[in-house]
Each structure stands twice: as structure tokens, then as C-alpha cells.
C-alpha positions in Angstrom: 24.8 84.2 28.1 25.7 86.5 30.5 25.5 86.1 33.9 22.9 88.2 34.7 20.8 86.6 32.0 20.8 83.1 33.4 17.9 81.9 35.6 20.6 81.0 38.3 21.1 84.4 38.9 20.3 85.6 42.3 19.7 89.3 42.9 21.3 91.2 45.9 18.9 91.7 48.6 18.9 95.2 50.9 20.9 95.0 53.8 18.6 95.6 57.0 18.5 95.2 60.6 16.0 92.2 60.6 18.5 90.1 58.7 20.9 89.8 61.8 23.5 91.5 60.2 23.1 94.4 61.9 21.8 95.5 65.7 19.5 98.3 66.3 17.8 99.6 69.2 14.0 98.8 69.2 11.8 101.8 70.0 9.5 101.8 72.7 5.8 103.7 72.1 4.0 104.5 75.1 0.5 105.6 74.7 0.1 108.1 77.3 -3.4 108.4 78.9 -5.4 111.0 78.1 -6.8 112.5 81.4 -10.6 112.3 81.4 -13.1 115.4 81.5 -15.3 114.7 84.6 -17.4 117.6 84.2 -18.0 116.4 80.6 -18.7 113.2 81.5 -20.9 113.8 84.3 -23.2 116.2 82.0 -23.2 113.4 79.3 -24.3 110.8 81.9 -26.9 113.4 83.3 -28.5 113.7 80.0 -29.4 110.0 79.6 -26.6 108.7 77.1 -26.4 105.0 77.5 -22.8 105.2 75.8 -21.4 107.7 78.4 -23.1 106.0 81.3 -21.6 102.6 80.1 -18.4 104.5 79.8 -18.7 105.5 83.8 -19.5 102.4 84.7 -16.3 101.0 83.3 -14.4 103.7 84.9 -15.6 102.6 88.0 -15.0 99.1 87.8 -11.3 99.5 86.5 -8.5 98.2 88.6 -6.2 101.2 87.2 -5.1 103.8 90.0 -5.8 106.5 88.1 -9.0 105.2 86.5 -10.3 104.6 90.4 -9.3 108.1 91.2 -11.4 109.7 88.0 -14.1 107.4 88.9 -14.7 108.4 92.3 -14.4 112.0 91.5 -17.2 111.6 88.8 -19.4 109.9 91.6 -18.8 112.7 93.9 -20.0 114.8 91.1 -22.7 112.8 90.8 -23.9 112.1 94.0 -26.7 115.4 94.4 -28.5 113.6 91.8 -29.0 110.0 92.9 -31.1 108.6 95.3 -34.5 109.3 93.6 -35.1 105.7 92.2 -36.9 102.6 93.9 -34.4 99.8 94.4 -35.9 96.5 93.9 -33.9 93.2 94.6 -34.9 89.9 92.7 -33.9 86.5 93.6 -35.2 83.0 93.1 -34.8 79.3 93.1 -33.2 77.7 90.1 -35.7 77.8 87.0 -38.0 80.3 88.5 -38.0 82.7 85.5 -36.0 85.6 86.9 -35.0 87.1 83.8 -38.5 86.3 82.1 -39.9 88.1 84.9 -38.0 91.2 84.8 -38.3 91.5 80.9 -41.9 91.6 81.1 -41.8 93.3 84.0 -39.4 96.0 83.0 -41.5 96.5 79.6 -44.6 97.1 82.1 -43.0 99.6 84.0 -41.7 101.4 80.8 -45.4 101.5 79.2 -46.4 103.3 82.4 -43.4 106.0 81.6 -40.8 104.9 84.3 -37.3 104.3 82.9 -35.7 100.8 84.0 -32.3 99.9 84.9 -31.2 96.2 85.2 -28.3 94.9 87.1 -28.0 91.5 86.2 -25.2 89.9 88.3 -24.2 86.8 86.1 -22.1 83.9 88.4 -18.4 84.4 87.1 -16.3 81.7 85.2 -13.4 80.2 87.3 -11.5 80.1 84.2 -12.1 83.5 82.4 -13.8 85.3 85.3 -16.5 86.6 82.8 -20.3 86.1 83.0 -21.4 82.6 82.2 -25.0 83.3 81.5 -25.3 86.5 79.6 -28.7 88.0 80.7 -28.4 90.7 78.3 -28.7 88.2 75.5 -31.7 86.9 77.6 -33.8 90.0 77.5 -33.4 91.1 74.0 -36.8 92.9 73.7 -36.3 94.9 77.1 -32.4 95.7 76.0 -33.3 97.3 72.6 -35.9 99.5 74.4 -34.0 103.3 74.8 -36.0 103.6 78.1 -34.2 100.6 79.4 -30.6 100.1 80.5 -29.3 96.6 81.0 -25.9 96.0 82.5 -24.8 92.5 82.9 -21.7 92.0 85.1 -19.9 88.8 86.5 -20.3 88.4 90.1 -16.3 88.2 90.4 -16.5 85.7 93.3 -18.0 87.9 95.4 -20.4 87.1 98.3 -23.8 86.9 97.5 -22.9 86.8 93.7 -23.1 90.8 93.9 -20.1 92.6 92.2 -18.6 95.1 94.4 -19.3 97.8 92.3 -22.8 97.0 92.2 -23.6 99.7 94.6 -21.7 102.5 93.0 -23.4 101.3 89.4 -26.8 101.5 90.6 -26.1 105.5 91.7 -24.7 106.5 88.2 -27.8 104.8 86.6 -30.2 107.0 89.4 -28.2 110.1 87.9 -29.0 109.0 84.7 -32.6 109.3 85.1 -33.4 105.7 85.8 -36.0 105.9 88.4 -36.6 102.2 89.1 -33.7 99.9 89.7 -34.2 96.2 88.9 -31.1 94.1 90.7 -31.1 90.1 89.7 -28.7 88.0 91.7 -27.3 84.6 90.7 -30.0 82.5 92.9 -31.1 81.5 96.2 -28.9 81.5 99.4 -28.4 82.9 102.6 -25.0 85.2 101.2 -28.3 86.9 99.6 -28.6 89.4 102.3 -25.9 91.2 100.5 -28.5 92.3 97.9 -31.1 92.9 100.8 -28.3 95.4 102.1 -28.4 97.6 99.1 -32.3 97.5 97.6 -35.2 99.1 98.8 -37.6 96.1 98.3 -36.6 92.6 98.1 -38.8 90.0 95.7 -38.2 86.3 95.9 -39.7 84.5 93.0 -40.7 80.6 93.7 -42.3 77.9 91.8 -45.4 75.7 92.4 -45.2 72.8 94.8 -44.1 74.7 97.9 -44.7 71.8 99.9 -41.5 70.0 98.8 -39.7 73.5 98.1 -40.1 75.0 101.4 -37.7 71.7 103.2 -35.0 72.8 100.9 -35.7 76.7 101.0 -33.6 78.3 103.7 -35.5 80.2 106.2 -33.3 83.2 106.1 -34.2 83.6 102.5 -37.8 84.0 103.4 -37.5 86.5 106.4 -35.8 88.8 103.6 -38.7 88.7 101.4 -41.0 91.9 100.9 -43.1 89.5 98.8 -43.3 86.6 97.6 -44.2 85.9 93.9 -45.1 82.6 92.7 -43.9 82.7 89.3 -45.1 80.8 85.9 -48.9 80.9 87.2 -50.5 80.0 83.8 -52.1 77.3 81.8 -52.5 74.1 84.2 -50.6 75.4 86.6 -52.8 78.0 87.7 -54.7 75.9 90.2 -51.2 74.4 91.6 -50.0 78.3 92.2 -52.8 79.3 93.9 -52.5 76.3 96.5 -48.9 77.4 96.6 -49.6 81.0 97.3 -52.1 79.7 100.3 -49.3 77.4 102.0 -46.8 80.6 101.7 -49.0 82.9 103.5 -49.5 80.5 106.2 -45.9 80.0 106.5 -45.1 83.8 106.4 -47.5 84.3 109.4 -44.8 82.0 111.7 -42.0 84.1 110.5 -40.8 87.7 110.9 -41.1 90.2 108.5 -38.3 91.8 106.6 -39.1 95.3 106.9 -40.6 96.9 110.3 -44.6 97.8 110.0 -45.1 95.9 106.5 -46.7 92.3 106.1 -44.6 90.3 103.7 -47.3 89.2 100.9 -47.8 86.2 98.8 -49.3 86.2 95.3 -48.8 84.6 92.1 -48.1 85.9 88.6 -47.1 84.7 84.6 -44.8 86.4 82.8 -46.0 84.3 79.8 -49.3 85.4 80.1 -48.6 88.9 81.6 -50.9 88.4 84.3 -50.2 89.3 88.1 -47.4 91.7 87.3 -49.6 95.2 87.3 -50.3 93.8 91.3 -46.7 93.1 92.0 -46.2 96.7 91.1 -49.0 98.2 92.9 -47.6 96.0 96.1 -44.2 97.7 95.2 -45.9 101.1 95.3 -47.9 100.7 98.6 -44.9 99.4 100.3 -42.8 102.7 99.4 -45.6 105.0 100.3 -46.0 103.5 103.7 -42.1 103.0 104.4 -42.0 107.1 103.6 -44.6 107.6 106.3 -43.1 105.6 109.2 -39.6 106.8 108.0 -38.5 103.0 107.4 -37.4 104.2 104.0 -35.0 107.0 105.0 -33.6 105.3 108.0 -32.8 101.9 105.6 -31.3 103.6 103.3 -29.0 105.4 106.2 -28.1 102.1 107.2 -26.9 100.8 103.9 -24.8 103.8 103.2 -23.1 103.3 106.8 -22.6 99.1 106.0 -21.4 99.9 102.7 -18.5 102.3 104.6 -17.7 99.3 106.6 -17.5 96.8 104.1 -15.5 98.9 102.2 -13.1 99.3 104.8 -13.0 95.3 105.4 -12.1 95.3 101.5 -9.5 97.8 101.5 -7.7 96.1 104.9 -7.2 93.1 102.7 -5.9 95.0 99.4 -3.6 96.9 101.6 -2.7 93.6 103.8 -1.8 91.8 100.4 -0.3 94.9 98.7 2.2 94.9 101.4 5.7 93.9 99.6 6.4 90.1 100.7 3.5 89.1 102.4 2.0 86.7 99.3 4.9 85.0 99.5 4.8 84.7 103.4 1.3 83.7 103.0 2.4 80.8 100.6 5.4 79.5 102.8 3.0 79.3 105.9 0.2 77.3 103.6 2.8 74.7 102.9 4.0 74.4 106.4 0.4 74.1 107.3 -0.5 71.5 104.3 2.6 69.2 105.7 1.4 69.1 109.3 3.9 71.5 110.4 2.0 74.2 111.8 -2.1 74.5 112.4 -3.8 77.1 111.1 -4.2 79.3 114.1 -0.3 78.9 114.5 0.1 80.1 111.3 -2.3 82.8 111.7 -0.2 84.1 115.0 2.8 84.1 113.2 1.9 85.9 109.9 0.5 88.4 112.3 3.6 88.7 114.8 4.7 92.0 115.7 
């Protein structure tokens, strides 16, 4: 038997660079970023394409420098086609049924011929930075309707649970033809003034049992509301809902209205039985008509735009500060000294900004 016929024969392998015998230079493949055709994307967004609207919003939310520039160019292109919607902020106590209300309310508006965009702000996970609640999964029927668009967005730690790009997202939705914009916030708190500062109408959802609830509810939140809706007014809870509405009406007489020349309303509604939602919409329409007549509508929007500009200045200053070489290291070093008791906080600040 020859050596090759033996079962012990080992076939010699092919020499390659991966066997450690030879060294070769690894080739790097860098995918070149393809520029976005802003005019085409703007046209697609205006046509009502959900796919291109999502692409445009993602572009605006991107932290990439090139994406930021293109996103702002796109927004400027679409600005003449914005501002024709009614912007409604919706907040409420935990368990008030905000998502259920928005889905039922949105479906009712669509039946009346409106196109509805929902910007659902979810609390961000401290671990992943993503949304915790996933509002889109809680509005299944509305999300399937071609005349509705739902954009869940993590709050990303922003005060009031509002993503810093929410304002720009709202403008893109208006350019895409959505005439009703609903912004659902994380929950109740004084930081919800951020939402008040970007919408035309602010709706507060509450539950029955106002006597106990008012003890824990912030007075500031009630002063922000243009209408308070006692939700889940169905079944055996109808009588309690009526009582709660009466209690809120008494309280509202003692508070300053959120909008000049408008008396804050209190009413009940049930998303489960689809009752009272039409009255809520009638109230919003009456508010818009009155605000347009007395000039409050335009003044509020102008004020919101200037506030937005000033808040963006602060954001830019913070970004530029931490973007300066060596600043993060200096901050970390000062933090250690403060924790050791070697510096007071005020002394640390003085050191940080010393010329």
C-alpha cells in the first residue's frame, strides 16, 4: 500500500494569509454617503408619502453633521407649506387613558374627513435610551389607517418629556397634509409647560374622584389647560364623572384662564363607549374660531416661535461648551474635587469659567 492510499495520509493545505504564515494589509471599505436630493424628498413628503415623511423625520433627528445640514435645508424648503393644522397637546394623570382617548378621538376625526398625526412622546429608558411604552403598539387600529400617522419618539431626557425635535417633526407632518396634530406627553408635571409652549390647545385628561385627586394635582397644570376632560365616564362611573366635572368647574373659577378671552371648560367623555368626544372637538373648534377673531391664535404662535429660537440658543451653547477640546476632562476633574469637599459647587463654576 502506497503512502497516499493510507488512511493516515494528510493532504497538504493551501497556503493563505489567514494561517499566520503570511501577512497582508487589510483593505478598508468605506461606504460613501450618498447626498440626499432635498427637492425630491420635499415633493415626496408633500405628496403624503408616509415612507418619505418617516425618512425626513429621521433625517432631522440624526446627530450626524451632514444629516443635520440636509435636514434643515429640507425644513426650510417645506416651511411655506406648514402652519395650517391645529396643534393639540394632550396630557393626563397616570392611568387616565391618554392613548385610548387619542386613538378613539383620532378615528372620529378621520371619519369627519381630517388627517391626523400623533406624536407620542414616550419616557426614555435609562439603559438603552429608547422608548419604554411603545405608543404605536397601543394604537393599533389608528396606526393602520392610511389617513393617520403615528410617530413614537423617546423623550431622550428632555424636560417635560418632549423630544427636542418634536417641533420640527410637527412642521413636517403639517407639510405632509396632516391638519390635526396630537402631541401626547409622558404625564402630569410642571415641566409640561414645554408642551403648552408648542401647541394651540392644551387638553388635560383626569379621572373621577376630583376631591382626592386635586390634593395631589399641581395647580400649575390646571392653569395650563384650555379644557379638562374627566375620562372613563362610562358604566357605573357616569354619576361619579358628573360629580367630578362639577368639582372641577368650581375650582376653575378660582384659576386664571390659560388663554386670554377663553374660559377653561370641564366636561366628561368615554372612549370605551365613544361618548362626549364630539363635544370635545366642538369645544376645540370654538376655541380656534374665537382665538382667530381676537388675534390670540397668531400672537401665541409668534410667541412660541421666538421661545423656540431662544431655547435653541441655550442648546447650542451647551453643545459648543462640551464640544470644546478638554472641557469634559476639566468638568470631571472639578467634580472629583467637589465630591471630596475640596471645592464648593460655586467655586467649581468660577474655576470652570475663569478667563
